[in-house]
N, CA, C and O atoms as a printed pandas DataFrame, in Angstrom:
     atom_number atom_name residue_name chain_id  residue_number  x_coord  y_coord  z_coord
0              1         N          UNK        A               1  -34.251  -20.628   56.139
1              2        CA          UNK        A               1  -34.764  -22.188   56.712
2              3         C          UNK        A               1  -35.927  -22.398   55.205
3              4         O          UNK        A               1  -36.671  -21.555   54.703
4              5         N          UNK        A               2  -35.734  -23.584   54.875
5              6        CA          UNK        A               2  -36.681  -24.223   53.657
6              7         C          UNK        A               2  -37.785  -25.555   54.650
7              8         O          UNK        A               2  -37.412  -26.532   55.300
8              9         N          UNK        A               3  -39.056  -25.073   54.404
9             10        CA          UNK        A               3  -39.942  -26.134   54.824
10            11         C          UNK        A               3  -40.960  -26.464   53.605
11            12         O          UNK        A               3  -41.649  -25.715   52.914
12            13         N          UNK        A               4  -40.821  -27.621   53.606
13            14        CA          UNK        A               4  -41.821  -28.093   52.547
14            15         C          UNK        A               4  -42.536  -29.317   53.305
15            16         O          UNK        A               4  -41.883  -30.254   53.765
16            17         N          UNK        A               5  -43.981  -29.222   53.396
17            18        CA          UNK        A               5  -44.696  -30.043   54.286
18            19         C          UNK        A               5  -45.101  -31.285   53.355
19            20         O          UNK        A               5  -45.355  -31.133   52.160
20            21         N          UNK        A               6  -45.152  -32.872   54.185
21            22        CA          UNK        A               6  -45.213  -33.807   53.174
22            23         C          UNK        A               6  -46.269  -34.682   54.170
23            24         O          UNK        A               6  -46.226  -34.812   55.393
24            25         N          UNK        A               7  -46.959  -35.077   53.470
25            26        CA          UNK        A               7  -48.321  -35.839   54.212
26            27         C          UNK        A               7  -47.511  -37.239   55.065
27            28         O          UNK        A               7  -47.783  -37.754   56.150
28            29         N          UNK        A               8  -46.561  -37.524   54.176
29            30        CA          UNK        A               8  -45.768  -39.111   55.126
30            31         C          UNK        A               8  -44.103  -38.803   54.430
31            32         O          UNK        A               8  -43.732  -38.413   53.323
32            33         N          UNK        A               9  -43.350  -39.209   55.734
33            34        CA          UNK        A               9  -42.111  -39.067   55.338
34            35         C          UNK        A               9  -41.588  -40.724   54.673
35            36         O          UNK        A               9  -41.371  -41.692   55.402
36            37         N          UNK        A              10  -41.492  -40.734   53.499
37            38        CA          UNK        A              10  -40.820  -41.743   52.506
38            39         C          UNK        A              10  -39.982  -41.220   51.728
39            40         O          UNK        A              10  -39.590  -40.056   51.806
40            41         N          UNK        A              11  -39.518  -42.328   50.623
41            42        CA          UNK        A              11  -38.343  -42.107   49.840
42            43         C          UNK        A              11  -38.917  -40.817   48.994
43            44         O          UNK        A              11  -38.345  -39.732   48.891
44            45         N          UNK        A              12  -40.375  -41.245   48.322
45            46        CA          UNK        A              12  -40.886  -40.106   47.367
46            47         C          UNK        A              12  -40.817  -38.767   47.791
47            48         O          UNK        A              12  -40.440  -37.820   47.101
48            49         N          UNK        A              13  -41.326  -38.724   49.346
49            50        CA          UNK        A              13  -40.931  -37.246   49.777
50            51         C          UNK        A              13  -39.794  -36.899   49.622
51            52         O          UNK        A              13  -39.493  -35.902   48.967
52            53         N          UNK        A              14  -39.106  -37.530   50.097
53            54        CA          UNK        A              14  -37.598  -37.537   50.256
54            55         C          UNK        A              14  -36.894  -37.053   48.927
55            56         O          UNK        A              14  -36.058  -36.150   48.968
56            57         N          UNK        A              15  -37.147  -37.491   48.095
57            58        CA          UNK        A              15  -36.352  -37.344   46.708
58            59         C          UNK        A              15  -36.935  -36.093   46.375
59            60         O          UNK        A              15  -36.190  -35.145   46.129
60            61         N          UNK        A              16  -38.376  -35.944   46.328
61            62        CA          UNK        A              16  -39.201  -34.845   46.008
62            63         C          UNK        A              16  -38.578  -33.531   46.744
63            64         O          UNK        A              16  -38.285  -32.576   46.025
64            65         N          UNK        A              17  -38.428  -33.470   47.729
65            66        CA          UNK        A              17  -37.812  -32.731   48.675
66            67         C          UNK        A              17  -36.732  -32.427   48.197
67            68         O          UNK        A              17  -36.612  -31.215   48.019
68            69         N          UNK        A              18  -35.522  -33.297   47.790
69            70        CA          UNK        A              18  -34.286  -32.913   47.564
70            71         C          UNK        A              18  -34.045  -32.072   46.165
71            72         O          UNK        A              18  -33.102  -31.291   46.035
72            73         N          UNK        A              19  -34.955  -32.316   45.206
73            74        CA          UNK        A              19  -35.399  -31.920   44.098
74            75         C          UNK        A              19  -35.977  -30.403   43.937
75            76         O          UNK        A              19  -35.569  -29.573   43.125
76            77         N          UNK        A              20  -36.959  -30.237   44.840
77            78        CA          UNK        A              20  -37.119  -28.890   45.356
78            79         C          UNK        A              20  -35.953  -28.137   45.815
79            80         O          UNK        A              20  -35.715  -27.069   45.251
80            81         N          UNK        A              21  -35.181  -28.546   46.771
81            82        CA          UNK        A              21  -34.469  -27.308   47.230
82            83         C          UNK        A              21  -33.721  -27.308   46.067
83            84         O          UNK        A              21  -33.722  -26.146   45.660
84            85         N          UNK        A              22  -33.029  -28.075   45.263
85            86        CA          UNK        A              22  -32.310  -28.427   43.988
86            87         C          UNK        A              22  -32.724  -27.458   43.223
87            88         O          UNK        A              22  -31.970  -26.526   42.941
88            89         N          UNK        A              23  -33.890  -27.525   42.805
89            90        CA          UNK        A              23  -34.664  -26.201   41.758
90            91         C          UNK        A              23  -34.335  -24.926   42.741
91            92         O          UNK        A              23  -33.685  -23.995   42.264
92            93         N          UNK        A              24  -34.694  -24.881   43.855
93            94        CA          UNK        A              24  -34.714  -23.332   44.166
94            95         C          UNK        A              24  -33.418  -22.607   44.776
95            96         O          UNK        A              24  -33.331  -21.426   45.112
96            97         N          UNK        A              25  -32.242  -23.793   44.850
97            98        CA          UNK        A              25  -31.196  -22.949   44.491
98            99         C          UNK        A              25  -29.943  -23.596   43.719
99           100         O          UNK        A              25  -29.048  -24.201   44.310
100          101         N          UNK        A              26  -29.974  -23.445   42.651
101          102        CA          UNK        A              26  -29.579  -23.806   41.699
102          103         C          UNK        A              26  -28.250  -23.446   41.712
103          104         O          UNK        A              26  -27.470  -24.257   41.214
104          105         N          UNK        A              27  -27.750  -22.287   42.222
105          106        CA          UNK        A              27  -26.213  -21.564   42.212
106          107         C          UNK        A              27  -25.701  -22.024   43.498
107          108         O          UNK        A              27  -24.672  -21.468   43.882
108          109         N          UNK        A              28  -26.214  -22.936   44.248
109          110        CA          UNK        A              28  -25.677  -23.071   45.359
110          111         C          UNK        A              28  -25.243  -24.604   45.460
111          112         O          UNK        A              28  -25.793  -25.577   44.944
112          113         N          UNK        A              29  -24.129  -24.552   46.251
113          114        CA          UNK        A              29  -23.918  -25.981   46.793
114          115         C          UNK        A              29  -24.240  -26.268   48.258
115          116         O          UNK        A              29  -23.713  -25.671   49.197
116          117         N          UNK        A              30  -25.492  -27.598   48.412
117          118        CA          UNK        A              30  -26.621  -27.647   49.123
118          119         C          UNK        A              30  -25.578  -28.564   50.345
119          120         O          UNK        A              30  -24.783  -29.391   49.898
120          121         N          UNK        A              31  -25.663  -28.355   51.718
121          122        CA          UNK        A              31  -25.516  -29.482   52.616
122          123         C          UNK        A              31  -26.877  -30.170   53.416
123          124         O          UNK        A              31  -27.366  -29.406   54.247
124          125         N          UNK        A              32  -27.269  -30.940   53.339
125          126        CA          UNK        A              32  -28.716  -31.497   54.075
126          127         C          UNK        A              32  -28.116  -32.051   55.060
127          128         O          UNK        A              32  -27.342  -32.999   54.932
128          129         N          UNK        A              33  -28.453  -31.443   56.268
129          130        CA          UNK        A              33  -28.250  -32.405   57.790
130          131         C          UNK        A              33  -29.617  -32.935   58.200
131          132         O          UNK        A              33  -30.543  -32.226   58.593
132          133         N          UNK        A              34  -29.653  -34.742   58.020
133          134        CA          UNK        A              34  -30.392  -35.085   58.302
134          135         C          UNK        A              34  -30.264  -36.411   59.513
135          136         O          UNK        A              34  -29.164  -36.858   59.837
136          137         N          UNK        A              35  -31.404  -36.863   60.021
137          138        CA          UNK        A              35  -31.133  -38.240   61.019
138          139         C          UNK        A              35  -30.971  -39.393   59.842
139          140         O          UNK        A              35  -30.968  -39.210   58.624
140          141         N          UNK        A              36  -30.846  -40.570   60.533
141          142        CA          UNK        A              36  -30.429  -41.640   59.757
142          143         C          UNK        A              36  -31.633  -42.497   59.484
143          144         O          UNK        A              36  -31.609  -43.727   59.435
144          145         N          UNK        A              37  -33.053  -41.469   59.249
145          146        CA          UNK        A              37  -34.225  -42.046   59.081
146          147         C          UNK        A              37  -33.819  -42.884   57.825
147          148         O          UNK        A              37  -32.931  -42.534   57.048
148          149         N          UNK        A              38  -34.579  -44.056   57.703
149          150        CA          UNK        A              38  -34.601  -44.961   56.382
150          151         C          UNK        A              38  -34.981  -44.339   55.191
151          152         O          UNK        A              38  -34.467  -44.782   54.163
152          153         N          UNK        A              39  -35.907  -43.245   55.086
153          154        CA          UNK        A              39  -35.766  -42.855   53.933
154          155         C          UNK        A              39  -35.039  -41.325   53.881
155          156         O          UNK        A              39  -35.580  -40.359   53.343
156          157         N          UNK        A              40  -33.983  -41.291   54.405
157          158        CA          UNK        A              40  -33.186  -40.818   54.114
158          159         C          UNK        A              40  -31.913  -40.971   53.686
159          160         O          UNK        A              40  -31.060  -40.134   53.389
160          161         N          UNK        A              41  -31.897  -42.409   53.696
161          162        CA          UNK        A              41  -30.591  -42.941   53.396
162          163         C          UNK        A              41  -31.070  -44.332   51.991
163          164         O          UNK        A              41  -30.215  -45.010   51.421
164          165         N          UNK        A              42  -32.261  -44.417   51.784
165          166        CA          UNK        A              42  -32.727  -45.446   50.707
166          167         C          UNK        A              42  -31.912  -45.310   49.607
167          168         O          UNK        A              42  -31.120  -44.435   49.256
168          169         N          UNK        A              43  -32.370  -46.644   49.005
169          170        CA          UNK        A              43  -31.717  -46.730   47.734
170          171         C          UNK        A              43  -31.990  -45.369   46.577
171          172         O          UNK        A              43  -31.229  -44.804   45.792
172          173         N          UNK        A              44  -33.322  -45.194   46.882
173          174        CA          UNK        A              44  -33.792  -44.028   45.686
174          175         C          UNK        A              44  -33.152  -42.386   46.074
175          176         O          UNK        A              44  -33.224  -41.473   45.252
176          177         N          UNK        A              45  -32.625  -42.239   47.249
177          178        CA          UNK        A              45  -32.054  -41.278   47.910
178          179         C          UNK        A              45  -30.519  -41.562   47.103
179          180         O          UNK        A              45  -30.168  -40.854   46.160
180          181         N          UNK        A              46  -29.882  -42.431   47.503
181          182        CA          UNK        A              46  -28.495  -42.253   46.878
182          183         C          UNK        A              46  -28.666  -42.450   45.358
183          184         O          UNK        A              46  -27.821  -41.775   44.769
184          185         N          UNK        A              47  -29.347  -43.039   44.641
185          186        CA          UNK        A              47  -29.253  -42.787   43.313
186          187         C          UNK        A              47  -29.687  -41.264   42.650
187          188         O          UNK        A              47  -29.181  -40.772   41.641
188          189         N          UNK        A              48  -30.488  -40.811   43.279
189          190        CA          UNK        A              48  -30.758  -39.701   43.205
190          191         C          UNK        A              48  -29.526  -38.475   43.540
191          192         O          UNK        A              48  -29.314  -37.585   42.716
192          193         N          UNK        A              49  -28.977  -38.536   44.477
193          194        CA          UNK        A              49  -27.670  -37.820   44.705
194          195         C          UNK        A              49  -26.384  -38.423   43.673
195          196         O          UNK        A              49  -25.312  -37.856   43.456
196          197         N          UNK        A              50  -26.791  -39.569   43.198
197          198        CA          UNK        A              50  -25.375  -39.873   42.531
198          199         C          UNK        A              50  -25.725  -39.011   41.112
199          200         O          UNK        A              50  -24.818  -38.473   40.477
200          201         N          UNK        A              51  -26.808  -38.957   40.789
201          202        CA          UNK        A              51  -27.311  -38.338   39.140
202          203         C          UNK        A              51  -26.889  -36.882   39.036
203          204         O          UNK        A              51  -26.223  -36.318   38.168
204          205         N          UNK        A              52  -27.686  -36.228   40.612
205          206        CA          UNK        A              52  -27.394  -34.797   40.453
206          207         C          UNK        A              52  -25.820  -34.754   40.675
207          208         O          UNK        A              52  -25.283  -34.036   39.832
208          209         N          UNK        A              53  -25.102  -35.218   41.411
209          210        CA          UNK        A              53  -23.790  -34.669   41.423
210          211         C          UNK        A              53  -22.874  -35.391   40.712
211          212         O          UNK        A              53  -21.667  -35.204   40.863
212          213         N          UNK        A              54  -23.322  -36.203   39.948
213          214        CA          UNK        A              54  -22.959  -36.591   38.487
214          215         C          UNK        A              54  -21.097  -37.363   38.221
215          216         O          UNK        A              54  -20.382  -37.380   37.219
216          217         N          UNK        A              55  -20.931  -37.771   39.292
217          218        CA          UNK        A              55  -19.547  -38.248   39.180
218          219         C          UNK        A              55  -18.389  -37.275   39.451
219          220         O          UNK        A              55  -17.187  -37.396   39.215
220          221         N          UNK        A              56  -19.200  -36.114   40.104
221          222        CA          UNK        A              56  -18.162  -35.076   40.836
222          223         C          UNK        A              56  -17.348  -36.035   41.829
223          224         O          UNK        A              56  -17.464  -37.212   42.171
224          225         N          UNK        A              57  -16.391  -34.892   42.161
225          226        CA          UNK        A              57  -15.641  -35.578   43.494
226          227         C          UNK        A              57  -15.989  -34.951   44.682
227          228         O          UNK        A              57  -16.017  -33.722   44.618
228          229         N          UNK        A              58  -16.277  -35.485   45.802
229          230        CA          UNK        A              58  -17.168  -35.028   46.966
230          231         C          UNK        A              58  -16.935  -33.594   47.352
231          232         O          UNK        A              58  -17.882  -32.951   47.804
232          233         N          UNK        A              59  -15.809  -33.066   47.220
233          234        CA          UNK        A              59  -15.858  -31.243   47.404
234          235         C          UNK        A              59  -16.795  -30.639   46.599
235          236         O          UNK        A              59  -17.352  -29.575   46.868
236          237         N          UNK        A              60  -16.987  -31.349   45.550
237          238        CA          UNK        A              60  -17.461  -30.306   44.216
238          239         C          UNK        A              60  -18.877  -30.908   44.109
239          240         O          UNK        A              60  -19.483  -30.688   43.060
240          241         N          UNK        A              61  -19.410  -31.560   44.961
241          242        CA          UNK        A              61  -20.697  -32.285   45.075
242          243         C          UNK        A              61  -21.709  -31.169   44.936
243          244         O          UNK        A              61  -21.474  -30.106   45.510
244          245         N          UNK        A              62  -22.717  -31.304   44.286
245          246        CA          UNK        A              62  -23.692  -30.212   44.494
246          247         C          UNK        A              62  -24.930  -30.393   45.744
247          248         O          UNK        A              62  -25.292  -29.378   46.339
248          249         N          UNK        A              63  -25.481  -31.609   46.056
249          250        CA          UNK        A              63  -25.771  -32.031   47.223
250          251         C          UNK        A              63  -25.015  -32.995   48.172
251          252         O          UNK        A              63  -24.589  -34.093   47.814
252          253         N          UNK        A              64  -24.922  -32.609   49.098
253          254        CA          UNK        A              64  -23.862  -33.523   50.475
254          255         C          UNK        A              64  -25.365  -33.757   51.255
255          256         O          UNK        A              64  -26.239  -32.900   51.384
256          257         N          UNK        A              65  -25.395  -34.810   51.614
257          258        CA          UNK        A              65  -26.054  -35.184   52.936
258          259         C          UNK        A              65  -25.123  -35.802   54.197
259          260         O          UNK        A              65  -24.418  -36.807   54.106
260          261         N          UNK        A              66  -25.264  -35.083   55.224
261          262        CA          UNK        A              66  -24.741  -35.528   56.612
262          263         C          UNK        A              66  -25.808  -36.188   57.319
263          264         O          UNK        A              66  -26.790  -35.557   57.708
264          265         N          UNK        A              67  -25.652  -37.548   57.524
265          266        CA          UNK        A              67  -26.412  -38.361   58.308
266          267         C          UNK        A              67  -26.287  -38.381   59.692
267          268         O          UNK        A              67  -25.479  -39.194   60.141
268          269         N          UNK        A              68  -26.903  -37.669   60.485
269          270        CA          UNK        A              68  -26.602  -37.757   61.831
270          271         C          UNK        A              68  -27.216  -38.584   62.810
271          272         O          UNK        A              68  -28.171  -39.041   62.182
272          273         N          UNK        A              69  -27.281  -39.195   64.273
273          274        CA          UNK        A              69  -27.661  -39.694   64.900
274          275         C          UNK        A              69  -29.388  -39.289   64.938
275          276         O          UNK        A              69  -29.787  -38.256   64.401
276          277         N          UNK        A              70  -29.998  -39.914   65.398
277          278        CA          UNK        A              70  -31.668  -39.414   65.324
278          279         C          UNK        A              70  -31.942  -38.927   67.103
279          280         O          UNK        A              70  -31.536  -39.355   68.183
280          281         N          UNK        A              71  -32.490  -38.254   66.833
281          282        CA          UNK        A              71  -32.640  -37.480   68.265
282          283         C          UNK        A              71  -31.597  -36.937   69.083
283          284         O          UNK        A              71  -31.645  -36.841   70.310
284          285         N          UNK        A              72  -30.410  -36.498   68.151
285          286        CA          UNK        A              72  -28.969  -35.880   68.877
286          287         C          UNK        A              72  -29.010  -34.586   68.556
287          288         O          UNK        A              72  -28.724  -34.307   67.392
288          289         N          UNK        A              73  -29.346  -33.564   69.427
289          290        CA          UNK        A              73  -28.997  -32.326   69.316
290          291         C          UNK        A              73  -27.755  -31.537   69.462
291          292         O          UNK        A              73  -27.467  -30.504   68.859
292          293         N          UNK        A              74  -26.901  -32.314   70.550
293          294        CA          UNK        A              74  -25.490  -32.166   70.125
294          295         C          UNK        A              74  -24.864  -31.945   68.843
295          296         O          UNK        A              74  -24.159  -31.042   68.391
296          297         N          UNK        A              75  -25.477  -33.393   68.235
297          298        CA          UNK        A              75  -24.641  -33.685   66.872
298          299         C          UNK        A              75  -25.309  -32.568   65.423
299          300         O          UNK        A              75  -24.719  -31.821   64.643
300          301         N          UNK        A              76  -26.533  -32.871   65.559
301          302        CA          UNK        A              76  -27.340  -32.350   64.810
302          303         C          UNK        A              76  -27.918  -30.951   64.802
303          304         O          UNK        A              76  -28.812  -30.589   65.567
304          305         N          UNK        A              77  -27.387  -30.248   63.952
305          306        CA          UNK        A              77  -28.031  -28.735   64.337
306          307         C          UNK        A              77  -29.562  -28.552   64.061
307          308         O          UNK        A              77  -30.118  -27.711   64.768
308          309         N          UNK        A              78  -30.394  -29.273   63.054
309          310        CA          UNK        A              78  -31.655  -28.997   62.701
310          311         C          UNK        A              78  -32.465  -29.931   63.564
311          312         O          UNK        A              78  -33.622  -30.160   63.208
312          313         N          UNK        A              79  -31.991  -30.501   64.664
313          314        CA          UNK        A              79  -32.641  -30.657   66.299
314          315         C          UNK        A              79  -32.931  -29.391   67.160
315          316         O          UNK        A              79  -33.915  -28.969   67.768
316          317         N          UNK        A              80  -31.801  -29.014   66.975
317          318        CA          UNK        A              80  -32.487  -27.268   67.285
318          319         C          UNK        A              80  -33.416  -26.476   66.967
319          320         O          UNK        A              80  -34.213  -25.938   67.735
320          321         N          UNK        A              81  -33.339  -26.359   65.650
321          322        CA          UNK        A              81  -34.609  -25.711   64.888
322          323         C          UNK        A              81  -35.789  -26.355   65.437
323          324         O          UNK        A              81  -36.595  -25.631   66.023
324          325         N          UNK        A              82  -36.015  -27.571   65.344
325          326        CA          UNK        A              82  -37.701  -28.244   65.904
326          327         C          UNK        A              82  -37.434  -27.942   67.394
327          328         O          UNK        A              82  -38.489  -27.732   67.993
328          329         N          UNK        A              83  -36.109  -27.840   68.324
329          330        CA          UNK        A              83  -36.813  -27.656   69.858
330          331         C          UNK        A              83  -37.012  -26.021   69.606
331          332         O          UNK        A              83  -37.762  -25.549   70.461
332          333         N          UNK        A              84  -36.678  -25.347   68.946
333          334        CA          UNK        A              84  -36.744  -23.864   68.650
334          335         C          UNK        A              84  -38.563  -23.772   68.404
335          336         O          UNK        A              84  -39.473  -23.311   69.093
336          337         N          UNK        A              85  -38.527  -24.239   67.496
337          338        CA          UNK        A              85  -40.134  -24.066   66.950
338          339         C          UNK        A              85  -40.892  -24.703   67.837
339          340         O          UNK        A              85  -42.007  -24.186   67.911
340          341         N          UNK        A              86  -40.712  -25.786   68.673
341          342        CA          UNK        A              86  -41.898  -26.445   69.654
342          343         C          UNK        A              86  -41.874  -25.702   70.533
343          344         O          UNK        A              86  -42.935  -25.255   70.969
344          345         N          UNK        A              87  -40.424  -25.262   71.176
345          346        CA          UNK        A              87  -40.383  -24.186   72.478
346          347         C          UNK        A              87  -41.315  -22.918   72.406
347          348         O          UNK        A              87  -42.019  -22.538   73.342
348          349         N          UNK        A              88  -41.222  -22.272   71.090
349          350        CA          UNK        A              88  -42.082  -21.168   71.001
350          351         C          UNK        A              88  -43.524  -21.409   70.766
351          352         O          UNK        A              88  -44.288  -20.802   71.516
352          353         N          UNK        A              89  -44.058  -22.212   69.830
353          354        CA          UNK        A              89  -45.127  -22.789   70.017
354          355         C          UNK        A              89  -45.970  -22.514   71.364
355          356         O          UNK        A              89  -46.818  -21.642   71.554
356          357         N          UNK        A              90  -45.432  -23.637   72.359
357          358        CA          UNK        A              90  -45.604  -23.753   73.304
358          359         C          UNK        A              90  -45.949  -22.456   74.448
359          360         O          UNK        A              90  -47.027  -22.283   75.017
360          361         N          UNK        A              91  -44.832  -21.708   74.575
361          362        CA          UNK        A              91  -44.727  -20.383   74.789
362          363         C          UNK        A              91  -46.164  -19.353   74.453
363          364         O          UNK        A              91  -46.787  -18.611   75.213
364          365         N          UNK        A              92  -46.375  -19.681   72.935
365          366        CA          UNK        A              92  -47.248  -18.667   72.853
366          367         C          UNK        A              92  -48.768  -19.622   71.989
367          368         O          UNK        A              92  -49.240  -19.635   70.852
368          369         N          UNK        A              93  -49.025  -20.177   73.051
369          370        CA          UNK        A              93  -50.395  -21.187   72.616
370          371         C          UNK        A              93  -51.894  -20.283   72.096
371          372         O          UNK        A              93  -52.302  -19.176   72.447
372          373         N          UNK        A              94  -52.377  -21.138   71.273
373          374        CA          UNK        A              94  -53.449  -20.387   70.382
374          375         C          UNK        A              94  -54.303  -21.673   70.540
375          376         O          UNK        A              94  -53.953  -22.761   70.995
376          377         N          UNK        A              95  -55.492  -21.291   70.062
377          378        CA          UNK        A              95  -56.769  -22.094   69.968
378          379         C          UNK        A              95  -57.218  -22.919   68.868
379          380         O          UNK        A              95  -58.407  -23.129   68.632
380          381         N          UNK        A              96  -56.127  -23.443   68.112
381          382        CA          UNK        A              96  -55.931  -23.785   67.028
382          383         C          UNK        A              96  -57.127  -25.195   66.931
383          384         O          UNK        A              96  -56.900  -26.129   67.700
384          385         N          UNK        A              97  -58.110  -25.282   66.183
385          386        CA          UNK        A              97  -59.237  -26.114   65.873
386          387         C          UNK        A              97  -58.973  -27.203   65.293
387          388         O          UNK        A              97  -59.758  -28.122   65.528
388          389         N          UNK        A              98  -57.901  -27.461   64.431
389          390        CA          UNK        A              98  -57.295  -28.470   63.682
390          391         C          UNK        A              98  -55.835  -28.771   64.178
391          392         O          UNK        A              98  -55.200  -28.088   64.981
392          393         N          UNK        A              99  -55.361  -30.088   63.459
393          394        CA          UNK        A              99  -53.861  -30.188   63.751
394          395         C          UNK        A              99  -53.464  -29.603   62.435
395          396         O          UNK        A              99  -52.278  -29.434   62.152
396          397         N          UNK        A             100  -54.508  -29.271   61.571
397          398        CA          UNK        A             100  -53.540  -28.700   60.163
398          399         C          UNK        A             100  -53.448  -26.815   60.411
399          400         O          UNK        A             100  -52.696  -26.017   59.852
400          401         N          UNK        A             101  -54.438  -26.582   61.374
401          402        CA          UNK        A             101  -53.837  -25.262   61.899
402          403         C          UNK        A             101  -52.597  -25.291   62.473
403          404         O          UNK        A             101  -51.591  -24.853   61.915
404          405         N          UNK        A             102  -52.615  -25.691   63.352
405          406        CA          UNK        A             102  -51.323  -25.648   64.308
406          407         C          UNK        A             102  -50.124  -26.365   63.447
407          408         O          UNK        A             102  -49.015  -26.064   63.888
408          409         N          UNK        A             103  -50.105  -27.063   62.552
409          410        CA          UNK        A             103  -49.273  -27.365   61.690
410          411         C          UNK        A             103  -48.246  -25.931   61.152
411          412         O          UNK        A             103  -47.089  -25.541   61.305
412          413         N          UNK        A             104  -49.692  -25.424   60.343
413          414        CA          UNK        A             104  -49.620  -24.531   59.902
414          415         C          UNK        A             104  -48.983  -23.122   60.093
415          416         O          UNK        A             104  -48.381  -22.341   59.355
416          417         N          UNK        A             105  -49.473  -23.134   61.742
417          418        CA          UNK        A             105  -48.416  -22.015   62.545
418          419         C          UNK        A             105  -47.230  -22.667   62.723
419          420         O          UNK        A             105  -46.261  -21.922   62.576
420          421         N          UNK        A             106  -46.946  -23.925   63.017
421          422        CA          UNK        A             106  -45.575  -24.378   63.220
422          423         C          UNK        A             106  -44.497  -23.974   61.886
423          424         O          UNK        A             106  -43.365  -23.494   61.941
424          425         N          UNK        A             107  -45.205  -24.312   60.863
425          426        CA          UNK        A             107  -44.428  -23.999   59.507
426          427         C          UNK        A             107  -44.236  -22.615   59.429
427          428         O          UNK        A             107  -43.171  -22.287   58.906
428          429         N          UNK        A             108  -45.034  -21.636   59.836
429          430        CA          UNK        A             108  -44.843  -20.219   59.507
430          431         C          UNK        A             108  -43.707  -19.521   60.355
431          432         O          UNK        A             108  -42.836  -18.788   59.885
432          433         N          UNK        A             109  -43.865  -19.882   61.732
433          434        CA          UNK        A             109  -42.908  -19.966   62.608
434          435         C          UNK        A             109  -41.721  -20.014   62.020
435          436         O          UNK        A             109  -41.046  -19.042   61.683
436          437         N          UNK        A             110  -41.408  -21.349   61.870
437          438        CA          UNK        A             110  -40.025  -21.617   60.973
438          439         C          UNK        A             110  -39.522  -20.543   60.042
439          440         O          UNK        A             110  -38.458  -19.924   60.036
440          441         N          UNK        A             111  -40.685  -20.485   59.176
441          442        CA          UNK        A             111  -40.241  -19.742   57.895
442          443         C          UNK        A             111  -39.855  -18.392   58.334
443          444         O          UNK        A             111  -39.095  -17.731   57.626
444          445         N          UNK        A             112  -40.341  -17.896   59.510
445          446        CA          UNK        A             112  -39.976  -16.239   59.579
446          447         C          UNK        A             112  -38.930  -15.920   60.931
447          448         O          UNK        A             112  -38.593  -14.871   61.480
448          449         N          UNK        A             113  -38.587  -17.426   61.181
449          450        CA          UNK        A             113  -37.077  -17.694   62.221
450          451         C          UNK        A             113  -36.143  -17.692   61.483
451          452         O          UNK        A             113  -36.276  -18.304   60.423
452          453         N          UNK        A             114  -34.752  -16.948   61.796
453          454        CA          UNK        A             114  -33.533  -16.687   61.324
454          455         C          UNK        A             114  -32.692  -17.672   62.559
455          456         O          UNK        A             114  -32.674  -17.331   63.742
456          457         N          UNK        A             115  -32.102  -18.773   62.104
457          458        CA          UNK        A             115  -31.456  -19.977   62.947
458          459         C          UNK        A             115  -29.592  -19.779   62.479
459          460         O          UNK        A             115  -29.047  -20.089   61.420
460          461         N          UNK        A             116  -29.105  -19.274   63.492
461          462        CA          UNK        A             116  -27.765  -19.281   63.739
462          463         C          UNK        A             116  -26.760  -20.259   64.578
463          464         O          UNK        A             116  -26.500  -20.130   65.775
464          465         N          UNK        A             117  -26.387  -20.995   63.934
465          466        CA          UNK        A             117  -25.707  -22.424   65.156
466          467         C          UNK        A             117  -24.359  -22.515   65.059
467          468         O          UNK        A             117  -23.784  -22.951   64.062
468          469         N          UNK        A             118  -23.713  -22.047   66.245
469          470        CA          UNK        A             118  -22.534  -22.707   66.251
470          471         C          UNK        A             118  -21.447  -23.587   66.007
471          472         O          UNK        A             118  -20.234  -23.434   65.868
472          473         N          UNK        A             119  -22.281  -24.618   65.993
473          474        CA          UNK        A             119  -22.252  -25.738   65.475
474          475         C          UNK        A             119  -22.122  -26.278   64.305
475          476         O          UNK        A             119  -21.570  -27.365   64.133
476          477         N          UNK        A             120  -22.833  -25.261   62.986
477          478        CA          UNK        A             120  -22.581  -25.504   61.718
478          479         C          UNK        A             120  -21.310  -25.183   61.462
479          480         O          UNK        A             120  -20.931  -25.711   60.417
480          481         N          UNK        A             121  -20.262  -24.342   62.146
481          482        CA          UNK        A             121  -19.020  -24.453   61.536
482          483         C          UNK        A             121  -18.345  -25.392   61.613
483          484         O          UNK        A             121  -17.327  -25.431   60.921
484          485         N          UNK        A             122  -18.710  -26.589   62.572
485          486        CA          UNK        A             122  -17.861  -27.491   62.415
486          487         C          UNK        A             122  -17.918  -28.398   61.231
487          488         O          UNK        A             122  -17.273  -29.446   61.193
488          489         N          UNK        A             123  -18.913  -27.876   59.992
489          490        CA          UNK        A             123  -19.475  -28.563   58.908
490          491         C          UNK        A             123  -18.502  -27.622   57.451
491          492         O          UNK        A             123  -18.716  -27.877   56.266
492          493         N          UNK        A             124  -17.397  -26.486   57.971
493          494        CA          UNK        A             124  -17.010  -25.560   56.974
494          495         C          UNK        A             124  -17.906  -24.451   56.604
495          496         O          UNK        A             124  -18.646  -23.983   57.470
496          497         N          UNK        A             125  -17.914  -23.992   55.424
497          498        CA          UNK        A             125  -18.645  -23.422   54.941
498          499         C          UNK        A             125  -20.310  -23.284   54.841
499          500         O          UNK        A             125  -20.867  -22.867   53.825
500          501         N          UNK        A             126  -21.046  -23.715   56.094
501          502        CA          UNK        A             126  -22.527  -23.825   55.670
502          503         C          UNK        A             126  -23.297  -22.674   56.088
503          504         O          UNK        A             126  -22.663  -21.703   56.502
504          505         N          UNK        A             127  -24.591  -22.622   56.047
505          506        CA          UNK        A             127  -25.400  -21.527   56.086
506          507         C          UNK        A             127  -26.830  -22.340   56.226
507          508         O          UNK        A             127  -27.035  -23.361   55.568
508          509         N          UNK        A             128  -27.722  -21.836   57.072
509          510        CA          UNK        A             128  -28.820  -22.258   57.190
510          511         C          UNK        A             128  -29.709  -21.897   55.718
511          512         O          UNK        A             128  -29.385  -20.752   55.406
512          513         N          UNK        A             129  -30.747  -22.477   54.668
513          514        CA          UNK        A             129  -31.381  -21.733   54.030
514          515         C          UNK        A             129  -33.140  -22.073   54.262
515          516         O          UNK        A             129  -33.982  -21.395   53.673
């Protein structure tokens, strides 16, 4: 799993995140699973995807974004990632002095966790990175 923390969820953070993933995974076709938040579907994201995918046919796209209904774990595998991360933190409470400490612990937990979801098979040859 790749976690890149941002201070705000907006189109700039989203396009930066896509570029970061693309830079880290140059030899891999990426499928990004997102909810339909406005910053995931905005004009800037669409323009970036068009540039990265450079006129390729959809089956040859370098980055494909699947937009699911918000807060729909039955549909979106990433919702299960957040659920497992939060469940683990609740089961292992610590005395975090600040929200930043809590957030860092959450990100560290997700970074060390291996996720394998049967529902990913619904979307073809997809793996979590």
